[in-house]
C-alpha positions as CSV (number, residue, x, y, z in Angstrom):
1,M,118.1,26.0,117.6
2,V,118.6,29.8,117.2
3,S,117.7,31.8,120.3
4,K,115.1,34.5,120.2
5,K,117.8,37.1,121.0
6,K,120.0,36.0,118.1
7,A,116.9,35.9,115.8
8,R,116.0,39.5,116.7
9,G,119.7,40.5,116.2
10,K,119.7,39.0,112.7
11,A,116.3,40.6,111.9
12,R,117.7,44.0,112.9
13,K,120.8,43.5,110.8
14,A,118.7,42.5,107.8
15,A,116.4,45.5,108.2
16,K,119.4,47.8,108.5
17,A,121.0,46.3,105.3
18,K,117.6,46.7,103.5
19,K,117.4,50.3,104.6
20,E,120.9,51.1,103.5
21,E,120.2,49.4,100.2
22,D,117.0,51.5,99.7
23,N,118.9,54.7,100.6
24,D,121.6,53.8,98.1
25,N,118.9,53.2,95.5
26,D,117.2,56.5,96.4
27,S,120.5,58.3,96.2
28,S,121.3,56.8,92.8
29,A,117.9,57.6,91.5
30,A,118.2,61.2,92.8
31,S,121.6,61.5,91.2
32,A,120.3,60.2,87.9
33,Q,117.4,62.6,88.1
34,Q,119.8,65.5,88.8
35,R,122.0,64.5,85.9
36,G,119.0,64.3,83.7
37,Q,117.9,67.7,84.7
38,E,121.4,69.1,84.1
39,V,121.5,67.6,80.7
40,A,118.0,69.0,79.9
41,L,119.0,72.4,81.1
42,G,122.2,72.2,79.1
43,L,120.3,71.4,76.0
44,Q,117.8,74.1,76.7
45,L,120.5,76.7,77.1
46,Q,122.3,75.4,74.0
47,M,119.0,75.7,72.0
48,Q,118.5,79.2,73.4
49,R,122.1,80.1,72.5
50,L,121.5,78.9,68.9
51,L,118.3,81.0,68.7
52,I,120.1,84.1,69.9
53,D,123.1,83.5,67.5
54,S,120.6,83.3,64.6
55,L,119.0,86.7,65.4
56,P,119.6,89.4,62.8
57,C,120.0,91.8,65.8
58,K,121.1,90.7,69.3
59,H,120.0,94.1,70.8
60,G,123.4,94.7,72.2
61,F,123.9,91.3,73.8
62,D,127.3,89.5,73.3
63,P,126.5,85.8,73.7
64,F,128.4,83.8,76.4
65,L,130.8,81.1,75.4
66,E,129.4,77.6,75.9
67,G,130.3,76.5,79.5
68,D,131.0,80.0,80.7
69,V,130.2,80.6,84.4
70,C,127.5,83.1,83.3
71,D,125.9,80.3,81.4
72,R,125.9,78.1,84.5
73,F,124.5,81.1,86.5
74,L,121.6,81.4,84.1
75,S,121.0,77.6,84.2
76,L,120.7,77.5,88.0
77,Y,118.6,80.7,88.0
78,S,116.2,79.3,85.4
79,S,115.9,75.8,87.0
80,T,115.2,77.3,90.5
81,F,112.7,79.7,89.1
82,D,110.8,76.9,87.3
83,A,110.9,74.6,90.3
84,S,109.5,77.2,92.7
85,S,106.0,76.4,94.1
86,G,105.3,80.0,95.1
87,N,103.9,82.9,93.1
88,M,105.9,84.9,90.6
89,I,107.7,87.1,93.1
90,D,108.4,84.2,95.3
91,A,109.9,82.3,92.4
92,I,112.2,85.3,91.6
93,L,113.3,85.5,95.2
94,D,114.0,81.7,95.3
95,A,116.1,81.9,92.2
96,M,118.0,84.9,93.6
97,A,118.8,83.0,96.8
98,A,120.1,80.1,94.8
99,V,122.5,82.1,92.6
100,D,123.5,84.2,95.7
101,K,124.5,80.9,97.4
102,K,126.4,79.3,94.5
103,Y,127.6,82.1,92.3
104,P,128.3,85.2,94.6
105,E,131.3,86.0,92.5
106,I,128.9,86.7,89.6
107,L,126.0,88.3,91.5
108,Y,128.3,90.8,93.3
109,D,130.3,91.6,90.2
110,S,128.7,94.7,88.4
111,L,130.4,93.9,85.1
112,K,129.3,90.3,85.0
113,M,125.8,91.3,86.0
114,K,125.8,93.8,83.2
115,E,126.2,90.8,80.8
116,I,123.5,88.8,82.6
117,L,121.1,91.8,82.4
118,S,121.9,92.2,78.7
119,Y,120.9,88.6,78.1
120,F,117.5,89.1,79.8
121,S,117.0,92.4,78.0
122,T,117.5,90.6,74.7
123,E,115.1,87.9,75.7
124,G,112.4,90.4,76.8
125,T,112.8,92.4,73.6
126,Q,112.4,89.2,71.5
127,Q,109.2,88.4,73.4
128,I,107.7,91.8,72.7
129,L,108.7,91.5,69.0
130,K,107.0,88.1,68.8
131,G,103.8,89.7,70.0
132,D,102.6,86.8,72.1
133,G,100.7,88.8,74.7
134,N,103.8,90.1,76.5
135,Y,103.2,87.8,79.5
136,A,106.8,86.4,79.2
137,A,108.2,89.9,78.7
138,R,106.6,91.1,81.9
139,T,108.1,88.2,83.8
140,I,111.6,88.9,82.3
141,A,111.2,92.6,83.2
142,A,110.5,91.6,86.8
143,V,113.6,89.5,86.9
144,I,115.7,92.4,85.5
145,I,114.2,94.8,88.1
146,M,115.1,92.4,91.0
147,F,118.7,92.2,89.8
148,E,118.9,95.9,89.3
149,E,117.4,96.6,92.8
150,F,119.8,94.0,94.3
151,I,122.9,95.5,92.6
152,A,121.9,99.1,93.7
153,S,121.3,98.1,97.3
154,K,123.8,95.3,98.0
155,V,126.6,95.8,95.5
156,N,126.9,99.5,94.6
157,K,125.1,100.6,97.8
158,T,123.4,103.5,96.2
159,K,120.0,102.9,97.9
160,A,118.9,101.5,101.2
161,I,116.3,98.9,100.3
162,V,115.1,96.6,97.5
163,Q,111.7,97.9,96.3
164,L,109.6,94.8,95.6
165,Q,106.7,97.0,94.8
166,K,108.4,97.6,91.4
167,L,108.1,93.9,90.6
168,K,104.4,93.9,91.3
169,E,103.9,96.9,89.1
170,I,105.9,95.6,86.1
171,L,104.1,92.2,86.3
172,L,100.8,94.1,85.7
173,A,102.3,96.9,83.5
174,D,100.6,98.4,80.5
175,D,102.2,97.9,77.1
176,H,103.5,101.5,77.0
177,T,105.4,101.0,80.3
178,L,106.7,97.6,79.2
179,V,108.0,98.6,75.8
180,S,109.6,101.7,77.3
181,F,111.3,99.5,79.9
182,F,113.1,97.3,77.4
183,R,113.7,100.1,74.8
184,K,115.8,101.9,77.4
185,R,117.9,98.8,78.0
186,I,118.9,97.9,74.5
187,S,121.4,99.6,72.2
188,C,119.5,99.2,69.0
189,T,116.3,100.7,67.5
190,C,114.4,97.4,67.2
191,L,111.6,98.6,69.6
192,D,111.2,102.1,68.1
193,K,108.3,101.0,65.8
194,K,106.5,99.2,68.7
195,H,107.0,102.2,71.0
196,K,105.3,104.5,68.5
197,E,102.3,102.0,68.4
198,V,101.9,102.0,72.2
199,K,103.0,105.5,73.3
200,S,99.4,106.8,73.4
201,I,98.6,104.3,76.1
202,T,98.5,106.0,79.5
203,K,101.2,104.7,81.9
204,M,99.6,103.1,85.0
205,G,100.8,102.4,88.5
206,I,99.4,100.0,91.2
207,C,97.9,101.3,94.4
208,N,99.5,99.8,97.5
209,N,96.1,99.3,99.1
210,D,95.0,95.7,98.5
211,K,91.4,96.8,98.9
212,C,91.6,99.7,96.4
213,P,88.2,100.3,94.8
214,L,89.7,101.0,91.3
215,P,89.8,98.2,88.8
216,G,93.0,96.2,89.4
217,G,94.1,98.9,91.8
218,K,95.4,100.7,88.7
219,V,95.8,104.5,88.6
220,E,97.5,106.9,86.2
221,R,101.1,107.0,87.3
222,S,101.5,110.7,87.1
223,K,98.7,111.2,89.6
224,M,99.9,108.7,92.3
225,L,100.8,109.7,95.8
226,Y,103.6,108.1,97.8
227,C,104.3,107.7,101.4
228,T,106.7,110.5,102.4
229,R,108.0,108.6,105.4
230,C,109.3,105.5,103.8
231,R,109.2,106.5,100.1
232,Y,108.3,102.9,99.3
233,A,104.5,102.6,99.0
234,H,102.4,104.4,96.4
235,Y,98.7,105.1,96.4
236,C,95.9,106.3,94.1
237,S,94.5,108.6,96.8
238,R,94.7,109.9,100.3
239,D,91.7,107.7,101.2
240,C,93.5,104.6,100.1
241,Q,96.7,105.6,101.9
242,E,94.7,106.0,105.2
243,A,92.8,102.8,104.6
244,A,96.0,100.8,104.2
245,W,97.9,102.4,107.1
246,S,97.1,99.7,109.7
247,E,98.9,97.1,107.5
248,H,101.6,99.5,106.2
249,R,102.6,101.0,109.6
250,E,105.2,98.4,110.7
251,I,106.7,98.1,107.2
252,C,106.8,101.9,106.9
253,K,108.7,102.2,110.3
254,E,111.2,99.6,109.3
255,K,111.9,101.0,105.9
256,A,112.0,104.6,107.1
257,E,114.6,103.6,109.7
258,R,116.7,101.9,107.1
259,N,116.5,104.9,104.8
260,A,117.6,107.2,107.7
261,K,120.5,105.0,108.6
262,F,121.6,104.8,105.0
263,E,121.5,108.5,104.5
264,Q,123.5,109.1,107.7
265,R,126.5,107.0,106.5
């Protein structure tokens, strides 16, 4: 007759074996899922490449060769962005962190990033030309701004800080601002006609006071005030600047110190 001690030992071994088997199955399933995602992303990029190749004008973009490291960079960026559970800016930051970790040789290479930015500029231009409400174009513009801010502050070191306020503004931008943004970043004249259609629209900015009484916190950009201490936050009026000071104080101090340190280099 088997003793209770031996029975318990066998039970523990059986449970351990079952757990290892479950872990192996979970690992296999996860690997299969990852391979499936990679295949799907590969097909998505291949389809996108074919669409770009078929364009009558590529707006200055020279398509990557299939399997190029820039292609893989875009694949990782896109998948991380899509998988993010945060808001739009959080998704952009998550995607930036992912490519920074895996492809720093691309992210910190100004010439490579020029190619990446050209790709996004082409995508954004196409979205505007399609005329589907410009939501996608605004998102792409925010992605471009994040890359440009990162390159300026971390790679070329021509500025002290990344200005996330610019992302917020472009995500809510008027059509005049949006079309002008992409028109400056392409080498063709494909957006000239669209620019003539929207240039009468007043360019608007976003007040940095979350409780701004203006609709959407929007104000004519040429009339905006900015914090002279940090040169980061913009406001519609002196009243809004004073109202937001309690929340802005610490951020203002940090950014002002970083600006001063940067200028003293």
